[in-house]
C-alpha positions in Angstrom: -15.7 -55.1 34.4 -16.7 -55.9 30.8 -18.1 -52.4 30.4 -14.9 -50.8 31.6 -12.9 -52.9 29.1 -15.3 -52.1 26.3 -15.1 -48.3 27.1 -11.3 -48.5 27.3 -11.1 -50.4 24.0 -13.6 -48.0 22.3 -11.6 -45.0 23.5 -8.4 -46.6 22.2 -9.9 -47.4 18.8 -11.3 -43.9 18.6 -7.8 -42.4 19.1 -6.4 -44.5 16.2 -9.4 -44.4 13.9 -8.4 -41.2 12.2 -5.2 -42.0 10.2 -3.7 -39.0 8.3 -3.4 -39.5 4.6 -1.2 -37.0 2.8 -2.7 -35.6 -0.4 -0.3 -34.6 -3.1 -1.3 -32.7 -6.2 0.6 -31.0 -9.0 0.4 -27.3 -9.7 1.5 -25.9 -13.1 1.8 -22.4 -14.2 3.4 -20.7 -17.2 4.6 -17.1 -17.4 5.0 -16.0 -21.0 7.7 -13.5 -21.9 5.0 -11.1 -22.9 3.7 -11.0 -19.3 7.2 -10.5 -18.0 7.5 -7.4 -20.2 4.4 -5.8 -18.5 5.4 -3.0 -16.1 4.5 0.3 -14.5 5.4 3.0 -17.0 4.6 6.1 -15.0 3.8 7.0 -11.4 2.8 10.6 -10.6 1.3 12.7 -7.9 -1.0 15.3 -9.4 -0.1 18.0 -8.7 3.6 17.0 -8.5 4.5 19.8 -6.0 2.5 21.8 -3.5 2.7 25.1 -1.9 0.8 24.7 1.4 -1.4 27.2 3.1 -0.9 27.7 6.8 -4.0 27.9 9.1 -3.3 30.3 12.0 -6.3 28.9 14.0 -5.1 25.2 14.0 -1.4 26.2 13.8 -1.0 23.6 11.0 -0.9 23.5 7.2 -4.3 23.0 5.6 -5.0 19.4 4.6 -4.5 18.7 0.9 -6.2 16.3 -1.5 -4.3 15.1 -4.6 -4.2 12.1 -6.9 -1.7 9.3 -7.5 -1.8 8.2 -11.1 -0.3 4.9 -12.2 0.2 4.0 -15.9 1.2 0.6 -17.3 2.0 -1.0 -20.7 -0.6 -3.7 -20.0 -3.2 -3.7 -22.8 -6.8 -3.3 -21.6 -7.8 -6.4 -23.6 -5.2 -8.6 -21.8 -7.2 -11.7 -20.6 -5.3 -12.1 -17.4 -6.1 -9.8 -14.5 -3.2 -7.8 -12.9 -2.8 -6.3 -9.5 -0.2 -4.1 -8.0 1.4 -3.2 -4.7 2.3 0.2 -3.4 4.6 1.2 -0.5 5.6 4.6 0.9 9.4 4.6 1.1 9.8 8.2 2.3 7.7 10.7 4.3 9.9 13.5 5.6 9.6 17.1 6.6 12.2 19.7 7.5 11.3 22.8 9.3 13.3 25.9 10.2 13.0 29.0 12.4 13.5 32.5 11.2 17.1 32.1 12.2 17.4 29.0 10.0 17.7 26.7 13.0 16.3 23.2 12.4 13.1 22.3 14.4 11.8 18.7 14.7 8.4 18.3 13.1 6.3 15.4 12.2 5.6 14.6 8.5 2.0 14.6 7.4 -0.3 11.6 7.7 -0.9 10.1 4.3 -4.0 8.1 3.2 -4.7 6.6 -0.1 -8.4 5.9 -1.0 -9.1 6.4 2.7 -6.6 3.8 3.8 -3.7 5.0 6.0 -0.4 4.7 4.2 2.3 3.6 6.7 6.0 4.0 5.9 7.5 0.7 4.6 4.2 -1.1 4.9 2.9 -2.2 1.5 -0.7 -2.0 0.3 -1.1 -5.2 -1.8 -3.6 -6.5 -4.3 -4.6 -3.1 -5.6 -6.4 -3.3 -8.9 -6.0 -1.2 -12.1 -9.5 0.4 -12.3 -8.9 2.8 -15.2 -7.4 2.9 -18.7 -5.3 5.3 -20.5 -4.5 5.1 -24.2 -5.6 1.4 -24.4 -3.5 0.4 -21.4 -4.4 -0.3 -17.8 -4.0 2.5 -15.3 -5.3 3.6 -11.9 -6.0 6.9 -10.2 -6.0 7.0 -6.4 -7.2 9.7 -4.0 -4.5 10.8 -1.7 -5.0 13.0 1.4 -2.3 14.7 3.4 -3.1 15.7 6.9 -0.6 17.9 8.8 0.2 18.1 12.4 0.3 21.2 14.6 3.6 23.1 14.2 5.8 24.8 16.7 5.1 28.6 16.7 8.8 29.3 16.1 8.7 27.7 12.6 9.1 30.0 9.7 9.4 27.6 6.8 9.1 23.8 6.0 9.8 21.5 3.1 9.3 17.8 2.7 9.2 14.7 0.5 6.9 11.8 0.0 8.0 8.9 -2.2 6.3 5.7 -3.1 7.3 2.5 -5.0 4.8 0.7 -7.1 5.1 -2.7 -8.7 3.0 -5.1 -10.7 2.2 -8.3 -8.8 3.0 -11.5 -10.7 
């Protein structure tokens, strides 16, 4: 009987022997007005427009490699490190037959530095790995991969748009 009471008492004490103690600490940060003035000054696809080649064997446009160049006004000697986010906000294509009838077609798959770029899904914490004129910049490899097209399609056009912003 004593063993039973001891085990019961031990189990009871064990349940209450881990009180939770909240820990509070203060975090301070300062953002100077100079840092608030830092921004993306230019975003360009290079080249900025494409004329695609059609491959009769695959019945699709030939995949294309291009660059996405991002320039800032952040000096390269700035002691703080800066990152940026990028999001594709548009990826559309419009295709037409010889009779100018609209035909549904899928826009190309887009990857940036071998990472798929999904519409409205940001790529965060990207770093500025280059410099241009004493300011931080970045150059990313972009690949466009096209889907097979309907044989009735005569011409297509499309748009890809991205938004880029400095992370604070």
